[in-house]
LUMSETOR-500842 format. One record per residue (C-alpha): x negated, y negated, z; residue in three letters; residue number from 1. Coordinates in nm, 3 decimals, m for minus. Layout:
// residues N
{r {X Y Z} 'ALA' NUM},
...
This chain:
// residues 107
{r {4.536 m28.855 9.414} 'MET' 1},
{r {4.691 m29.009 9.109} 'LYS' 2},
{r {4.919 m28.676 8.936} 'GLU' 3},
{r {4.781 m28.611 8.577} 'LYS' 4},
{r {5.096 m28.646 8.287} 'THR' 5},
{r {5.152 m28.345 8.115} 'ALA' 6},
{r {4.920 m28.474 7.774} 'ALA' 7},
{r {4.644 m28.516 8.034} 'ALA' 8},
{r {4.679 m28.157 8.143} 'LEU' 9},
{r {4.708 m28.031 7.806} 'ALA' 10},
{r {4.408 m28.242 7.699} 'GLU' 11},
{r {4.202 m28.139 7.956} 'GLU' 12},
{r {4.305 m27.743 7.870} 'LEU' 13},
{r {4.231 m27.818 7.527} 'GLY' 14},
{r {3.845 m27.962 7.649} 'GLU' 15},
{r {3.807 m27.660 7.867} 'ARG' 16},
{r {3.901 m27.443 7.551} 'LEU' 17},
{r {3.681 m27.581 7.305} 'LYS' 18},
{r {3.373 m27.552 7.597} 'GLN' 19},
{r {3.441 m27.190 7.624} 'ALA' 20},
{r {3.395 m27.130 7.224} 'ARG' 21},
{r {3.082 m27.313 7.239} 'LEU' 22},
{r {2.979 m27.118 7.552} 'ASN' 23},
{r {3.044 m26.780 7.316} 'ARG' 24},
{r {2.862 m26.985 7.042} 'ASP' 25},
{r {3.144 m26.955 6.806} 'LEU' 26},
{r {3.297 m27.223 6.543} 'THR' 27},
{r {3.592 m27.375 6.483} 'GLN' 28},
{r {3.639 m27.153 6.155} 'SER' 29},
{r {3.491 m26.795 6.364} 'GLU' 30},
{r {3.776 m26.860 6.612} 'VAL' 31},
{r {4.049 m26.938 6.369} 'ALA' 32},
{r {3.948 m26.600 6.160} 'ALA' 33},
{r {3.946 m26.416 6.494} 'LEU' 34},
{r {4.299 m26.534 6.588} 'ALA' 35},
{r {4.447 m26.525 6.257} 'GLY' 36},
{r {4.502 m26.889 6.265} 'VAL' 37},
{r {4.369 m27.224 6.051} 'ALA' 38},
{r {4.059 m27.379 6.129} 'ARG' 39},
{r {4.300 m27.685 6.175} 'LYS' 40},
{r {4.489 m27.509 6.411} 'THR' 41},
{r {4.199 m27.382 6.647} 'VAL' 42},
{r {4.086 m27.785 6.613} 'LEU' 43},
{r {4.468 m27.944 6.734} 'ASN' 44},
{r {4.466 m27.649 7.030} 'ALA' 45},
{r {4.096 m27.800 7.133} 'GLU' 46},
{r {4.277 m28.159 7.129} 'LYS' 47},
{r {4.569 m27.980 7.344} 'GLY' 48},
{r {4.828 m27.953 7.105} 'LYS' 49},
{r {4.883 m27.630 7.040} 'VAL' 50},
{r {5.185 m27.366 7.075} 'GLN' 51},
{r {5.207 m27.122 7.340} 'LEU' 52},
{r {5.193 m26.806 7.101} 'ASP' 53},
{r {4.872 m26.990 6.958} 'ILE' 54},
{r {4.683 m27.056 7.253} 'LEU' 55},
{r {4.713 m26.710 7.367} 'ILE' 56},
{r {4.590 m26.553 7.032} 'ALA' 57},
{r {4.321 m26.819 7.084} 'ILE' 58},
{r {4.234 m26.699 7.409} 'LEU' 59},
{r {4.278 m26.311 7.284} 'MET' 60},
{r {3.989 m26.462 7.006} 'ALA' 61},
{r {3.755 m26.581 7.291} 'LEU' 62},
{r {3.818 m26.254 7.528} 'ASP' 63},
{r {4.001 m26.502 7.793} 'LEU' 64},
{r {4.290 m26.316 7.841} 'THR' 65},
{r {4.248 m26.223 8.159} 'GLU' 66},
{r {4.279 m26.575 8.281} 'GLN' 67},
{r {4.622 m26.608 8.207} 'LEU' 68},
{r {4.686 m26.382 8.546} 'ASP' 69},
{r {4.481 m26.652 8.746} 'LEU' 70},
{r {4.635 m26.971 8.512} 'PHE' 71},
{r {5.006 m26.857 8.573} 'LEU' 72},
{r {4.996 m26.525 8.847} 'PRO' 73},
{r {5.335 m26.298 8.825} 'LYS' 74},
{r {5.565 m26.476 9.032} 'GLN' 75},
{r {5.743 m26.227 9.249} 'PRO' 76},
{r {6.150 m26.266 9.320} 'VAL' 77},
{r {6.226 m26.437 9.583} 'SER' 78},
{r {6.444 m26.332 9.856} 'PRO' 79},
{r {6.699 m26.575 9.773} 'LEU' 80},
{r {6.704 m26.511 9.373} 'GLN' 81},
{r {6.709 m26.120 9.455} 'LEU' 82},
{r {7.062 m26.162 9.671} 'ALA' 83},
{r {7.229 m26.323 9.409} 'LYS' 84},
{r {7.063 m26.065 9.128} 'LEU' 85},
{r {7.228 m25.829 9.385} 'GLN' 86},
{r {7.560 m25.984 9.427} 'GLY' 87},
{r {7.651 m26.018 9.023} 'LYS' 88},
{r {7.596 m25.599 8.997} 'LYS' 89},
{r {7.853 m25.459 8.868} 'ARG' 90},
{r {8.140 m25.321 9.024} 'GLN' 91},
{r {8.224 m24.916 8.947} 'ARG' 92},
{r {8.549 m24.895 8.738} 'ALA' 93},
{r {8.806 m24.759 8.940} 'SER' 94},
{r {9.201 m24.660 8.891} 'GLY' 95},
{r {9.432 m24.889 9.016} 'LYS' 96},
{r {9.333 m25.062 9.333} 'ARG' 97},
{r {9.553 m24.965 9.664} 'ARG' 98},
{r {9.689 m25.206 9.919} 'LYS' 99},
{r {9.578 m25.101 10.251} 'ASP' 100},
{r {9.882 m24.936 10.378} 'SER' 101},
{r {9.838 m24.716 10.113} 'GLU' 102},
{r {9.441 m24.576 10.175} 'ASP' 103},
{r {9.568 m24.256 10.337} 'THR' 104},
{r {9.799 m24.058 10.142} 'PRO' 105},
{r {10.134 m23.900 10.266} 'GLU' 106},
{r {10.101 m23.545 10.310} 'TRP' 107},
């Protein structure tokens, strides 16, 4: 199976967006008004040419935001990334450093 290009995937998502709009019996102008964008912006989104924030606004207008979790589920932090983050924790500042021989006080 041949891998699709980014442009081909974007175009396919645009077609799905258009079908979702048609399934809800809405015009591009109606979706544009609900999303707070121009009709031409909806047209471009349906061609797969859209900014992420505008895509989300259109999905909100079509009541499809629950689909975002299926589209890109929340990613858990990997154990390797967690270890890297733990290593970067800030150490508590203390006074001057002591040498090993100075660890026990001389009373």
